[in-house]
N, C-alpha and C positions, 0 to 999 in steps of 0.2 A: 527667499524661497523660489525655486524654479517654477516656471510657468506650467500650468496643468496641461497635459497632452491627452490625446485620445488613447484609449487602452491599446496595448500591443496587438496589432491586427493578426500577426502570424500566430501568436499564442491563442488568441480567441478562436481563430479559424480551425486550428488543429484540435482544440478542445471540443468544438462543435462536431467536427468530422468523427473524432474518436467516440464521442458519446452516441452519435447516430449509428455508427458501425456496431457499437456495443449493444444497442437496443435490437438491431436486426439479428445479430448473432445469438443473443440470448433467446430470442424466439425460435430461431432455427435449431439451436442446440437443445432446447428444453421442451419443445412442443410434444414430442412423443412421450417423454417421461411424465410431463404434466397430465397428458391425456390418460396415461395408465394409472398414475398415482392419485390424481384428483378429478379425473373424468372431465377435464377442462384444458384443452391445448393452450389456452391463452393465460393460464394461471400465473406463470412466472413473468410473462410479457407485461401483464397489467401491473404487477408489482414493480417491475423495472421502470416502466413508464412513470408510475407514481413517484418513485424516488428520483428519476431523471428530472421531472418537472419541479419537484421540491428542491433538488440540487441546483437547477437553473435559477430558481428564485433566490436561493442563498448566494449563488455566484453574483447575481445582479446586485444584491444588497451589499456584498463585500466590495464590489467595484465602486459603489456609491459612498461607502463609509471609509473615512481616512484611516489607513492602516496604523497610523501613529497612536490611535486610541487603544489599540491592543496592548501597547506597552504598559498602560495603567491597569490592565485586566489580567496581568500575569498571575498574581496570587489567587484571585477567584477562579481562574481557569484551572490552575493546578489543583486547588482544593476540590473543585467540582469533579474533575477527572479522577482524582484519587478516591473520593467518596464513591463514585460509580464503580470503580474497580474493586472496592471492598464489598459493595452491595451485591455485585454480580456473583460473589462467592457465597452469598447467604440466601437461604430460602425464606420467603417465597419470591424475593426480588429477582434472583438469578434463575434463568431457564436452563435446566440440565438437558443436554442433547449429546447422546453417544458418549457419556461419561465425562463431558466437559461442561463448564459453566462460563460461557463467553457472551451470552446475550441477556439483556433485560427486556422483558416483554412489556410494551405499553399498549394495551388494548389489542388491536388486530396486527400491530407491527412489533418487530423486535429491533433492538439497537445494540451494537457491540461497543462497549465503553473503550476498548483498546484503540479503536479508531480515533476517538476524541483525545485520548491520552497522547497519541503521536503528535497531533496538531498542538496540543497544549505544551508539550515538551519543546517543539520547535519555537513557539512564541517565547517560552521561558529562556531557552538557550540564546535566542537572538537578543533579548533584553539584557541578559547577563553579560554576553560578550561585548555588546555595545557599551555597557557601563564600565566594565573592567579595563577595556583597552589593552595596553601592553602588560598589565598585571596578570593576564592570562598565562603568561610564561612562568609565573610563580606557582609551584605545585600546591601549596597549602591554600592560598587565596584564590588561585585561578582555576584549579582542576578539581579539588575536593568537593566544593559545593555542588557544581553541576553533575558530577559523577554520583554524588549521594542522592540527588533528586532523581536522576535517570535510573539509578540502581533500584530505588524504592519502587518506581513505576514498573520497571522490568520484572521485579520479583512478584508484584501483584499480578502481572499478566502471566508470568510463568505458573503461578498457583492455579490458573483456570483449568487445565494447563494449556498454554499457547506459546510454544517455543519459537515459532516463526515470528510473531509480533514482538516477542521479547528480544530476539536478536536484531530485529529492525530498529527498536528503540536504542539498543546499544550501538549499532552501526551508525545511526544518525548522530548520536552524541559524540562518538569518537571522531567522525568526519568533520562535524562543525567545530569541535574543539581544536582540531588540527588546522582547519582553515582560519580559525580565529587567532592562531599564533601559539597554541600549546606546543610544548617541546615534544618532538617525535620520540625521544628517549623515554620521557615520563609515560607517554601514552603506550609505548611498546611494552614497558615493564608491567603496566596495569593489565594490558591485554594478555600477557603471559600468565599473570596471576589469576586471570579469569578462566583460563583454559581448564584447570582441574575441576572447578565446580561445574563447568559446562559438560565435561566428560562424565561426571557423576550423574548429572541430570539426564543425560542420554542413556547411561548404563542402567539407571533405576527404572526406566520406562522401556519395557520389551519392544513395544511397537516402534520406538525410535531406533532401536538397534536393528530391527528388521528393515527399516527404511535405509539405513546405512548399508547393510548387506545387499539390499536390492539395488542401491546405487552402484555399488562395486560390480555386481554381477546379477542383473535382473533375471537372466535365464536359469539361474540356479533354483528359482522358485517361480516359474512362469505363471502358475495358477494362483499364487499367493501374493507375497510382497512385491514381486516383480510384474504382476499383472497390469497395473495401471500404466507404468511407463512403457511397457511393450505395446499396449493398445494405443498409446499416444504416438509411438513411432509408426505404427501401422497407419494411423490417420494421416500423418505427414507423407508417408510413402504413397498412400492411395491418392493424395492430392496432386502429386506430380508438379508440373510447371504451372498450369493454369487452373487446376482444381476441378472438382466434380460439379460445381455450381451450387448456388445458395439453396439450401434445403436438401441436398443430395448426399449428405454424409451418411456413411454406413456405421461408423464407430459410435455414433450417438444412439444407435438402436440397441441400448442396454449393454454395449461392450465396454465403453470407456466410462469409468466412474467419474462423477463430478464434471461431466462434460459441459455444463453451462456455468460452472463456477471457476474453480482453480485451473481446470484443463480446457477452458474454452478456446485457447489459442490453437490447440491441436485440431479442434473442429474447424476453426477458421482456416487453418492450413490445408485441411482436407477439402473444404468447399471452395476456397479461393486460390489454392495452390501456392507455390513458392512465390509467385509474383504478388499475390494478395498479402501474404504474410510479410514479405519484404516491405510492401507499402505501409503496413501498420507499424512495423519497426521504424521505418523512416519517419513516420509522423511522431513517434515518441522521441526520436533523435532531435527533430525540430523543436518539440516542446521543451526538451531539456536544454537545448542550445539557447532558446529564448529566455528560459528561466534563469540560466547562468548570466546571460547578458543583462537582464533586468537587475540581478543582484549586484553585478559589478558597476552598474550605472545608477544605483539608488542614491538619493540625495543625502542620506544619513546612514550611520552604521547600523542602526536597528533595522531599517528597511533593507539594507544589503544582506545582513545575516538572516533576516526573515525570508527573503526571496531565495537565498542559497539553501536554507534549511528545507523549505517546501520543495524545491527542485531536487535536493538530495533524497528526500523522502519518497517522492514519486519515482525517481530514477532507481532507488534501491528496490522498491517493490516490483517495478517493471523488470529489472534484471534478474531478480530472484525467481519471479514467476516464469519468465522465458527460459531461465536456466533449468528449472524443475521440469517444465513441459518437454524440453528437448533432451533431458537426461544428463545435463551438465552439472546439476546439483541434486542432492538428496531431496526427496519429496517433502515439501513444506506447504502448509495451508495458507498461502498468501494470494489474494486475487490480483488479476491484471487490472490496473487502474483504467477507469472509463469503460472497460469491455466486459469484465466478469459480472455475473449476477450477484447482487449484494447491496442492500440498501444503505447501511451505515457507511460502508467503504466508499460508495459512489457519492453520497452526500458530503462527506468530509473532503473527498478529492475535489468536488466542484467548488466547495467553499474555499479551499486552499487556492484553487486556480483563480477565483475571484480576488483573493488577497494579492496574488501575483499581478493580476491585471491592474489592480488599484496602485500598486507600487510603480508599475510601468507608466502610469499617468504622471507621476512625479519625477521620473528618472531624468537624468541629465541627457540632453540631446547630443 
């Protein structure tokens, strides 16, 4: 067994900086809305600090706990995540908000089971790929079981409805199966077969169609489906090179919807400018680089796939969020890791980062 090292300094430092920047930006982006809606400008800030502290505690515990123990918890994790995904669809467990059932309320806080499902799927895929080895190239034994598990979780998430996290689960699965040695031809055929059901899911939900049309031409409906992305562009344009300064955003004054959650990067770009936005992107690049490096240097296949899966998960959510906010992708409700307001997403991200740091302690020098 390789000697135990200190946790990856770069990864830890980037996580701390991103978390700190997120807390500051959540307060800056939400204070006006919180004061208007709850008569308390610190409403969202207090919640974010609570989840940040809880997430930091989970990260510390994950650093201390040997990641290999997770391999024996695959089945309980999957069952627990699946049960929560079912319960969230049933009253009174699931909390209905704006026609969706994505949260389970536990006293004063709410938790989104889809976030746990993503981490549970990463652990399962890592254990499966480590066990199967070269057999992953066989369609029946190597691809059908993980695709069935991922498909079931994705369907439960889609039923909430939550197409964004559903596609995240699918993207994560296909990427890890490809990295694990799955045949590109097999995966390509499966992806082609999945396109018609995806098209039906979009067609049956009018709001999803409107998002597609807004992505193609937001100016065709500037006060409706195109409003959010246009306001996001205005925020970036108003930021210029060096930004308006922390707290000086204009778009957060009831112009840009979801300014402290999914579209917080637009407010960051307005207040910190192109330079500040580029610095945040650079931090994510460093985080992804270190995560991939840890995965490639892990002491065993399970640790390698686990690190790669966590990195792919964070990278996918980051790229989708940045793509949506800049208008390069249709609008999807995925938060920016570490930065956006959201308790369960932040908690799972911090926990996942702790697992990455634990793997880095065992990595080959």
